[in-house]
Structures are given as C-alpha cells and as structure tokens.
C-alpha positions as CSV (number, residue, x, y, z in Angstrom):
1,M,16.0,18.2,-0.2
2,D,17.4,15.9,-3.4
3,I,17.8,12.3,-2.5
4,S,20.3,10.3,-4.4
5,L,19.3,6.7,-5.0
6,A,21.2,4.1,-6.3
7,D,20.5,0.4,-7.5
8,V,22.5,-3.0,-7.3
9,L,21.9,-6.6,-8.7
10,I,23.0,-9.1,-6.3
11,H,23.0,-12.6,-8.0
12,I,22.5,-15.3,-5.4
13,D,24.6,-18.9,-6.4
14,E,22.8,-21.1,-4.2
15,N,19.1,-22.2,-4.6
16,L,17.7,-20.7,-1.1
17,S,14.4,-22.1,0.4
18,P,11.8,-19.1,0.9
19,E,12.8,-19.1,4.5
20,Q,16.5,-18.3,4.0
21,R,15.6,-15.9,0.8
22,A,13.3,-13.9,3.4
23,V,16.6,-13.9,6.3
24,V,18.7,-12.4,3.5
25,E,15.7,-9.6,2.6
26,Q,15.3,-8.6,6.2
27,Q,18.8,-8.3,6.6
28,L,19.4,-5.7,3.8
29,R,16.5,-4.2,4.7
30,G,17.8,-3.6,8.3
31,V,21.1,-1.9,6.7
32,E,20.8,2.3,7.0
33,G,20.2,4.0,3.6
34,V,18.2,0.5,2.3
35,V,15.5,2.0,0.6
36,S,14.0,-1.2,-1.3
37,V,14.7,-5.1,-1.6
38,H,13.0,-7.3,-4.5
39,N,13.9,-10.5,-4.9
40,P,10.7,-11.9,-7.4
41,D,9.8,-15.4,-6.9
42,D,10.5,-16.2,-10.7
43,R,14.2,-15.5,-10.6
44,P,14.8,-16.2,-6.7
45,H,18.7,-16.0,-7.6
46,L,18.4,-11.8,-8.1
47,T,17.5,-9.6,-6.0
48,I,17.7,-5.6,-6.6
49,V,18.5,-3.6,-3.6
50,E,17.8,0.3,-3.8
51,Y,19.6,2.3,-1.4
52,R,20.8,5.9,-1.0
53,P,24.7,5.8,-1.8
54,D,25.4,8.7,1.0
55,R,24.5,6.0,3.7
56,T,25.8,2.7,2.4
57,N,27.4,1.2,-0.7
58,A,27.0,-1.9,-2.9
59,Q,29.9,-3.8,-1.3
60,A,28.7,-3.1,2.2
61,L,25.5,-4.8,1.2
62,L,26.6,-7.7,-1.0
63,E,29.4,-8.0,2.2
64,G,26.0,-8.5,4.3
65,V,24.2,-11.4,2.6
66,R,27.7,-13.2,2.2
67,G,27.7,-12.5,6.1
68,R,24.7,-15.2,6.4
69,G,26.8,-17.9,4.4
70,V,25.7,-17.0,0.9
71,T,27.3,-17.2,-1.9
72,A,26.6,-14.0,-3.8
73,E,28.4,-11.6,-6.4
74,L,27.3,-7.9,-7.6
75,V,26.1,-8.0,-11.3
76,G,25.1,-4.1,-11.0
77,L,22.7,-1.9,-13.0
C-alpha cells in the first residue's frame, strides 16, 4: 500500500512564546492525516507539516493555525 505524503511550510508572523508554539504544534498534530510537525527553535516563525493529502490539505492546516488567533500564511515547499 503506497501512501502519498505532502509537505507545507507555514510562516507565522508573530513572535510566539515556546508555550504558544507548543499549542500550535499540538493543534496541527491533532489534524487527521498529519504525519509530522517541525518548528525549529532557531527558526520559530517556520513550521513544516508533513501530511497525507487524501486526509487533509494545506489550506485546512493553515486555517487550524489561524483558528488559534495566529497570523500566518502558506509558503509551500
């Protein structure tokens, strides 16, 4: 069984505290189809999400972040 995966880069405009970043990461990990979330400490404005496009899409991931009151946009990969 082949599973197709996609990556998207989400740019977060604000300076979030480590706690706020953790909440955003947790929210993204809770989306069905999300395989991994990476938000490096040395680039806190960038979040890379790997996901299954048959389960969710980049726009839904972005809306999930924005739903937390965070200003963000898709950069893409």
